[in-house]
C-alpha positions in Angstrom: 101.8 155.8 112.8 102.6 156.4 109.1 103.4 152.7 108.5 100.1 151.8 110.1 98.1 154.1 107.8 100.0 152.9 104.7 100.0 149.2 105.2 98.4 148.0 108.4 94.8 149.0 108.2 92.0 146.5 107.6 90.7 147.8 104.2 87.5 145.8 104.2 84.7 146.6 101.8 82.8 148.3 104.5 85.9 150.5 105.3 86.1 151.4 101.6 82.5 152.5 101.5 82.8 154.5 104.7 86.0 156.1 103.4 84.3 157.0 100.1 81.3 158.6 101.8 83.5 160.5 104.2 85.7 161.8 101.4 82.6 162.9 99.4 81.1 164.8 102.4 84.4 166.6 103.1 84.9 167.5 99.4 81.3 168.8 99.2 81.8 171.0 102.2 85.0 172.5 100.5 83.0 173.2 97.4 79.8 174.6 99.0 81.0 176.7 101.9 82.0 180.2 100.7 85.0 180.5 103.0 86.8 177.8 101.0 86.3 179.5 97.6 89.5 180.1 95.7 91.6 178.2 98.2 93.7 175.0 98.1 90.9 173.2 99.9 88.4 173.8 97.1 90.9 172.1 94.7 89.9 168.8 96.2 86.7 168.9 94.2 88.5 170.0 91.0 92.0 168.5 90.9 93.7 165.1 91.6 96.2 165.8 94.4 94.1 164.8 97.4 92.6 161.8 95.6 96.0 160.4 94.8 96.7 160.3 98.5 93.4 158.6 99.3 94.0 156.0 96.5 97.5 155.3 97.8 96.1 154.6 101.3 93.7 152.1 99.8 96.3 150.4 97.5 98.9 150.1 100.3 96.4 148.3 102.5 95.4 145.6 100.0 96.9 142.2 99.8 96.8 141.6 96.1 96.8 143.8 93.0 93.3 142.7 91.9 92.0 143.6 95.3 93.7 147.0 95.1 92.1 147.6 91.6 88.6 146.6 92.7 88.5 148.5 96.0 90.1 151.7 94.6 87.6 151.6 91.7 84.6 151.1 94.0 85.9 154.0 96.2 85.8 156.4 93.3 82.6 154.9 92.0 80.9 155.8 95.3 82.6 159.1 96.2 82.6 161.0 92.9 78.9 160.9 92.0 78.0 161.4 95.7 79.9 164.7 95.7 77.6 165.9 92.9 74.5 164.5 94.5 75.2 166.4 97.7 75.6 169.6 95.8 72.3 169.3 93.8 70.1 171.1 96.3 72.6 174.0 96.8 73.7 174.6 93.2 71.9 176.7 90.6 72.4 174.0 88.0 70.4 171.5 90.1 70.7 168.0 88.5 72.6 169.7 85.6 75.7 169.7 87.8 76.2 166.1 86.9 77.3 167.3 83.5 80.7 167.9 85.1 80.9 164.3 86.3 82.1 163.0 82.9 85.7 164.1 83.7 85.7 162.2 87.0 83.9 159.2 85.5 86.8 158.8 83.1 89.3 158.9 86.0 87.2 156.4 87.9 87.5 153.9 85.0 91.2 154.5 84.9 91.6 153.7 88.6 91.1 150.0 87.9 94.2 149.4 85.8 96.0 152.2 87.7 95.4 150.7 91.1 96.3 147.2 89.8 99.7 148.5 88.8 99.9 150.9 91.7 99.7 148.1 94.2 103.3 147.2 93.3 104.6 150.2 95.3 104.2 147.9 98.3 107.2 145.8 97.0 109.4 148.6 98.2 112.1 148.2 95.6 113.1 149.6 92.2 109.8 148.5 90.7 108.1 150.6 93.4 110.0 153.7 92.3 109.1 153.0 88.6 105.4 152.7 89.5 105.6 155.9 91.6 107.4 158.0 89.0 104.2 159.2 87.1 102.6 160.2 90.4 105.8 161.9 91.6 106.0 163.7 88.2 102.5 165.0 88.4 102.8 166.1 92.0 106.1 167.8 91.3 104.6 169.7 88.3 101.7 170.8 90.5 103.9 172.1 93.4 106.4 173.8 91.1 103.6 175.5 89.1 101.6 176.5 92.2 104.8 177.7 93.9 105.3 180.1 90.9 101.7 181.3 91.3 102.0 181.6 95.1 105.1 183.6 94.8 103.2 186.4 93.0 99.9 185.9 94.8 101.0 184.9 98.4 99.5 183.2 100.3 97.2 181.7 97.7 97.8 178.0 97.0 100.7 177.7 99.4 98.8 174.9 101.1 98.7 173.1 97.7 102.5 173.5 97.4 103.2 172.1 100.9 100.6 169.3 100.4 102.2 168.1 97.2 105.8 168.3 98.5 104.7 166.4 101.5 103.2 163.6 99.4 106.4 163.3 97.3 108.5 163.0 100.4 106.0 160.6 102.1 105.8 158.2 99.3 109.6 158.0 98.8 110.1 157.5 102.6 107.5 154.7 102.8 108.0 152.8 99.5 111.7 153.3 98.5 114.3 151.9 101.0 117.5 153.1 99.4 118.8 156.7 99.4 119.6 156.6 95.7 116.0 155.7 94.9 114.7 158.6 97.1 117.1 161.0 95.4 116.0 159.9 91.9 112.4 160.2 93.0 112.8 163.8 94.1 115.3 165.3 91.7 114.4 163.6 88.4 110.8 164.9 88.2 112.0 168.3 89.5 114.6 168.7 86.9 112.3 167.6 84.1 109.6 169.9 85.3 112.0 172.9 85.4 113.3 172.1 81.9 109.7 171.8 80.6 108.6 175.1 82.2 111.7 176.8 80.8 111.4 175.6 77.2 107.6 175.3 76.7 105.9 177.5 74.3 105.0 181.1 75.4 101.6 181.5 77.1 98.8 182.2 74.6 95.7 184.1 75.6 92.9 184.3 73.1 89.2 184.4 72.9 86.1 186.5 72.0 84.6 189.1 74.3 81.7 191.5 73.9 82.3 195.3 73.9 80.8 197.2 76.8 77.0 197.3 77.0 75.5 200.1 74.9 78.2 200.1 72.2 76.5 199.2 69.0 78.7 199.1 65.8 77.7 199.0 62.2 79.2 196.8 59.5 81.5 199.7 58.6 83.3 199.6 62.0 87.1 198.9 61.9 89.9 198.7 64.3 91.9 201.9 64.3 95.0 201.8 66.4 96.3 199.4 69.0 98.9 200.6 71.4 100.6 197.2 71.8 102.3 195.6 68.8 102.4 192.2 70.7 98.6 191.8 70.8 96.2 191.1 68.0 92.7 192.6 68.2 90.0 192.2 65.5 86.3 193.1 65.4 83.5 190.7 64.7 80.2 192.6 64.4 77.3 190.4 65.4 73.9 191.9 64.9 73.1 194.6 67.4 76.2 193.8 69.5 79.9 193.6 68.7 82.7 191.4 69.9 86.4 191.5 69.7 88.8 188.6 69.2 92.0 189.0 71.1 95.3 187.1 70.9 98.1 187.9 73.3 101.1 186.3 75.0 101.1 188.1 78.3 98.8 189.8 80.9 98.3 193.5 81.0 96.2 196.4 79.7 96.0 197.4 76.0 94.2 200.4 74.6 92.6 200.1 71.2 90.7 202.4 68.9 87.5 201.6 66.9 86.2 203.9 64.2 82.6 203.6 63.0 81.6 206.2 60.4 81.6 209.5 62.3 82.0 207.9 65.7 85.2 206.9 67.4 85.7 204.8 70.5 88.7 204.0 72.7 88.6 200.8 74.8 90.9 199.2 77.2 91.4 195.4 77.1 92.4 194.1 80.5 93.9 190.6 80.7 94.7 189.3 84.1 95.1 186.1 86.2 92.6 185.6 89.0 93.3 184.0 92.4 92.6 180.6 91.0 95.2 181.0 88.3 92.6 181.3 85.6 92.9 183.9 82.8 90.3 186.6 82.9 89.4 189.4 80.5 87.5 192.7 80.8 86.9 195.5 78.3 85.8 199.0 79.2 85.4 202.2 77.3 87.8 205.1 78.0 85.9 208.4 78.2 
């Protein structure tokens, strides 16, 4: 069954078009239906993992590298704008949602040379492994990173972890005949990823955020005390409203004091990671 899907399908131009429309409809459902919000399924409209799989299916069912490049390019050229077109009636941005298409348009252009080279995975030799390595590296980084997130937010993103691991195993099973090739394909990206995560620079969280509504500071306002030596907080008065600039290296709560003439305020800066793995900030006044 797997060998039929990855090498024995008739990938005609009509099949590519139908494939593209089907993928666009499914992705749009994942993006529009609330039940899929903040899940691994919603990632199909944001990240590359699922689209790598669809591209590999197309490439492996083409006879020549140029055919692979052209059909993969057309697949993305149809599917990606269609995803945004389907969302237009249901999104508050309306046609403005196409502003997010730029990212996917760049990837669509890159699919032409990428799929031309990618076709050589069908040779099932050392060249296949060399061509696969960037993909295996990306998928490994995703599943390791998401596994770390899922460990502390279980079961969020566990489907992404399993999906990416399955792809790594699947591609090595289908396109590398020797055990040494399979071992290199699994362990080399994994070791590199672990080393990278271990030695990379500490996380840095920074940005500007308005103080709670109703708090109006004068030009004389200054930061008093901050109960955390590892975070930097500065004030930037802006007309009738005021903002703070924060710079930190970890999540958590930090209390800070603001003095403004005869008034004194105490606020809590709350930095946290949401269920999508994005950094979020809240500031509220302590009474």
